[in-house]
C-alpha positions as CSV (number, residue, x, y, z in Angstrom):
1,M,-17.5,-9.6,-3.3
2,E,-17.8,-6.4,-4.0
3,L,-21.3,-6.3,-3.1
4,V,-20.5,-7.9,0.0
5,V,-17.7,-5.6,0.7
6,Q,-20.1,-2.4,0.1
7,E,-22.9,-4.2,2.4
8,K,-20.6,-4.6,5.4
9,L,-19.3,-0.9,4.9
10,K,-23.0,0.6,4.5
11,A,-23.4,-1.6,8.0
12,L,-20.7,-0.4,9.5
13,E,-21.4,3.6,8.6
14,A,-24.9,2.6,10.9
15,E,-23.2,0.7,13.6
16,K,-20.2,3.4,14.3
17,G,-21.9,6.8,13.2
18,I,-19.6,7.3,10.4
19,E,-19.3,8.7,6.6
20,I,-17.2,6.7,4.6
21,L,-15.7,8.8,2.4
22,Y,-13.4,6.2,0.2
23,A,-12.7,2.6,0.2
24,C,-10.2,0.6,-1.7
25,E,-8.5,-2.8,-1.4
26,S,-5.4,-3.2,-0.2
27,G,-2.2,-5.6,0.0
28,S,-1.6,-8.3,-2.5
29,R,-5.0,-8.4,-4.3
30,A,-4.4,-4.4,-5.0
31,W,-1.2,-5.2,-6.2
32,G,-2.9,-8.2,-8.4
33,F,-0.5,-11.4,-7.1
34,E,-3.0,-12.9,-4.5
35,S,-3.5,-16.4,-4.1
36,P,-6.3,-18.7,-3.8
37,D,-6.7,-18.2,-0.1
38,S,-5.7,-14.5,0.3
39,D,-7.7,-12.4,2.3
40,W,-9.8,-9.5,1.2
41,D,-7.9,-6.3,3.0
42,V,-10.7,-3.5,2.8
43,R,-9.5,0.2,3.7
44,F,-11.3,3.2,4.0
45,I,-11.2,6.4,4.9
46,Y,-14.5,8.6,6.9
47,K,-15.7,11.2,8.6
48,R,-17.8,11.6,12.0
49,D,-20.4,14.2,12.5
50,L,-18.5,18.1,13.4
51,N,-18.9,18.0,16.8
52,H,-17.0,14.7,17.5
53,Y,-13.9,17.1,16.3
54,L,-15.1,20.1,18.9
55,T,-13.3,18.5,22.0
56,L,-10.2,18.6,24.3
57,G,-10.0,14.9,24.2
58,T,-8.6,12.5,22.1
59,P,-11.4,10.5,20.6
60,R,-10.3,7.1,18.9
61,D,-9.6,8.0,14.8
62,V,-9.3,4.1,13.7
63,V,-11.9,1.6,13.3
64,E,-11.2,-1.8,12.8
65,V,-12.8,-4.9,12.2
66,P,-10.9,-8.0,12.2
67,F,-11.6,-11.0,10.7
68,D,-12.2,-14.2,12.1
69,K,-11.1,-17.2,9.9
70,T,-12.7,-19.6,12.6
71,L,-15.9,-18.1,10.9
72,G,-15.3,-18.7,8.0
73,D,-14.4,-15.0,7.4
74,E,-12.4,-13.5,5.0
75,L,-12.6,-9.5,5.2
76,D,-10.3,-7.3,6.8
77,L,-11.6,-3.9,7.3
78,V,-9.7,-0.9,8.6
79,G,-10.7,2.5,8.7
80,W,-8.9,6.0,9.3
81,D,-10.3,8.9,10.4
82,I,-10.1,12.3,7.8
83,N,-8.1,13.8,10.7
84,K,-5.4,11.2,10.9
85,T,-5.3,10.8,7.1
86,L,-4.5,13.9,6.6
87,G,-1.7,13.9,9.4
88,L,-0.3,10.7,8.0
89,L,-0.5,12.1,4.0
90,R,1.7,15.3,5.4
91,G,4.3,12.9,6.6
92,S,4.1,10.9,2.9
93,N,3.0,7.8,4.7
94,P,3.2,4.9,2.5
95,T,0.6,2.9,3.4
96,L,-2.0,5.7,3.0
97,I,-0.3,6.8,-0.3
98,E,-1.2,3.1,-1.7
99,W,-4.4,3.2,-0.6
100,L,-5.4,6.4,-2.3
101,F,-3.9,5.1,-5.5
102,S,-5.2,1.4,-5.4
103,P,-6.4,0.0,-8.7
104,K,-9.8,-1.4,-6.9
105,V,-12.0,1.1,-5.8
106,Y,-15.3,-0.1,-3.5
107,F,-16.5,3.2,-2.9
108,K,-15.7,6.9,-3.5
109,R,-17.0,10.5,-2.9
110,Q,-15.0,11.5,-6.1
111,D,-14.5,15.2,-5.1
112,V,-12.9,14.2,-1.8
113,L,-10.7,11.4,-3.5
114,D,-10.2,14.2,-6.0
115,E,-8.6,16.4,-3.4
116,L,-6.8,13.7,-1.4
117,R,-4.8,12.6,-4.5
118,S,-4.0,16.0,-5.7
119,L,-2.4,16.7,-2.3
120,A,-0.6,13.3,-1.9
121,L,0.7,14.5,-5.5
122,K,1.9,17.6,-4.0
123,C,3.5,16.6,-0.9
124,W,4.7,13.2,-1.2
125,Q,8.7,12.5,-0.8
126,P,10.3,10.5,-3.3
127,R,13.3,10.0,-0.7
128,A,11.3,8.9,2.5
129,L,9.1,6.4,0.1
130,A,12.1,4.7,-1.0
131,H,13.9,4.7,1.9
132,H,10.5,2.8,3.1
133,Y,10.6,0.1,0.5
134,I,14.2,-0.3,0.6
135,S,13.8,-0.8,4.5
136,M,10.7,-3.3,3.9
137,G,12.8,-5.3,1.1
138,F,15.8,-6.0,3.7
139,N,13.2,-6.8,6.7
140,H,11.2,-9.4,4.1
141,H,14.5,-10.7,2.6
142,L,16.6,-11.2,6.3
143,R,13.4,-12.7,8.0
144,F,12.1,-15.1,4.9
145,V,14.7,-16.7,2.9
146,Q,15.8,-20.3,4.5
147,E,19.3,-21.7,3.4
148,K,19.5,-25.2,3.7
149,N,22.4,-27.5,4.2
150,N,22.9,-27.9,0.7
151,G,23.0,-24.4,0.0
152,I,19.7,-24.3,-1.6
153,K,17.6,-21.3,-0.5
154,E,13.8,-21.3,-0.4
155,I,11.2,-18.1,0.8
156,K,7.7,-18.2,0.6
157,V,6.4,-17.1,-3.1
158,K,4.7,-14.5,-1.3
159,K,8.0,-13.1,0.5
160,L,9.7,-12.9,-2.6
161,L,7.5,-10.9,-4.7
162,Y,7.0,-8.7,-1.3
163,V,11.1,-8.3,-1.5
164,M,11.1,-7.6,-5.2
165,R,8.3,-5.1,-5.4
166,S,9.9,-3.2,-2.6
167,I,13.0,-3.0,-4.5
168,L,11.4,-2.2,-7.7
169,N,9.2,0.2,-6.4
170,A,12.5,2.0,-4.8
171,L,14.2,2.0,-8.5
172,Y,10.7,3.3,-9.7
173,I,11.1,6.1,-7.4
174,K,14.4,6.8,-8.3
175,R,14.4,6.8,-12.4
176,F,10.7,8.6,-12.6
177,L,10.9,10.8,-9.3
178,S,7.2,9.5,-9.4
179,I,4.8,7.3,-7.2
180,P,4.9,3.6,-8.5
181,P,1.7,2.5,-9.7
182,V,0.0,0.2,-7.1
183,N,-0.6,-2.9,-9.5
184,F,2.9,-5.0,-9.8
185,M,2.9,-5.8,-13.1
186,Q,2.4,-2.3,-14.6
187,M,4.9,-1.1,-12.3
188,C,7.2,-3.7,-13.8
189,G,6.3,-3.1,-17.5
190,E,6.9,0.7,-16.8
191,L,10.2,0.3,-15.3
192,L,11.6,-3.1,-16.9
193,V,10.7,-3.1,-20.7
194,G,13.3,-2.2,-22.8
195,D,15.8,-2.6,-19.7
196,Q,19.1,-4.5,-19.4
197,E,17.0,-6.4,-17.0
198,E,14.5,-7.4,-18.8
199,W,14.8,-11.0,-18.0
200,L,13.0,-10.2,-14.7
201,L,9.9,-10.0,-15.9
202,E,9.4,-13.4,-17.5
203,L,10.6,-14.2,-14.0
204,I,8.0,-12.4,-12.3
205,V,5.2,-13.6,-14.4
206,N,6.0,-16.9,-13.7
207,L,6.1,-16.3,-10.2
208,I,3.2,-14.6,-9.9
209,E,1.4,-17.4,-11.9
210,Q,2.9,-19.8,-9.3
211,K,1.6,-17.9,-6.4
212,K,-2.2,-17.3,-7.8
213,E,-2.0,-21.6,-7.7
214,L,-0.4,-21.9,-4.7
215,N,-1.7,-21.3,-0.8
216,E,0.1,-18.4,1.2
217,R,2.4,-21.1,2.6
218,S,4.2,-22.6,-0.2
219,L,7.8,-22.4,-0.7
220,V,9.7,-21.7,-3.9
221,I,13.6,-22.0,-4.7
222,L,15.4,-18.8,-4.9
223,D,17.0,-18.9,-8.5
224,A,20.5,-18.1,-8.0
225,Q,20.3,-15.5,-10.8
226,L,17.5,-13.7,-8.7
227,D,19.2,-13.8,-5.4
228,D,22.3,-12.1,-7.1
229,W,20.2,-9.3,-8.3
230,I,18.7,-9.1,-4.6
231,N,21.4,-8.5,-2.8
232,A,23.0,-6.3,-5.3
233,K,20.0,-4.3,-5.1
234,L,19.4,-4.1,-1.7
235,D,21.3,-0.9,-1.1
236,R,20.0,2.0,0.4
237,G,21.9,4.4,-1.3
238,V,19.3,3.9,-3.7
239,A,17.2,6.1,-1.2
240,N,20.2,8.2,0.1
241,S,21.0,9.4,-3.8
242,I,17.6,11.2,-4.2
243,E,16.9,14.7,-3.1
244,D,14.3,15.9,-0.7
245,R,11.3,17.8,-1.8
246,P,10.0,21.4,-0.2
247,K,7.5,20.7,2.4
248,L,4.2,21.8,2.2
249,D,2.7,24.1,5.2
250,L,0.5,23.1,7.5
251,Q,-2.5,25.3,6.0
252,S,-3.0,23.4,2.9
253,F,-4.2,20.2,5.0
254,D,-6.0,22.3,7.2
255,K,-7.9,23.5,3.7
256,V,-9.1,20.2,3.0
257,F,-9.9,19.1,6.5
258,H,-12.3,22.0,6.9
259,W,-13.9,21.2,3.3
260,V,-14.5,17.8,4.2
261,L,-16.4,18.4,7.3
262,G,-18.0,21.4,5.8
263,V,-16.6,24.5,8.0
264,N,-16.1,27.8,6.2
265,L,-13.2,29.3,8.2
266,K,-12.5,32.9,7.3
């Protein structure tokens, strides 16, 4: 599949007149708990010719190639222009931060990736990122837990892992004041080993094994102990207790933007 992705990216460069600077896998395949029928969510950062940026207009800064399952397509490609990328990075965008630290990289211009990762580490906001994950956990828990008449609760295994990943990412940020590893099991290992809630590790491993054998719509019974843990940890106070960091000035982002475009402004 990696060769297929790289061929698609090269064709896209020619078709759209862009230069791809970085491409990675996002979503469940990057997190390490894909299902047999999971799609390939390819995300990339690109730049255009300098003339594209010298206009008073507002050129489109996103390239999207949605998949068509009726044609047997499994690839979903989405790319952001470098100017959009840097603007979102300045706002500590969680999606972009995960892209930059994805463990599955299809293509990279190493110098550009190094600059973007360095900038991300300097500018990311722990409080904002923790709020994002807790809110995501709330939303998935509220929408997807189904309670039957007998009191048994069910949820798609995919959504249950989303809820748990969201909570644990927020707890990771609170404890370490670091960007959580994108790979879910790596993050859990760092956070939960030696923790009083180490029982979660075995449960998470079992859920991931189930998801890798089931399709995306499969339901699992929500374990009572885990349900209690989720309800106790879905607490916005986790994020509220984290201090904000000083924000980088705009010039730091402009400097990288000009460097990527090959512009030398005095």
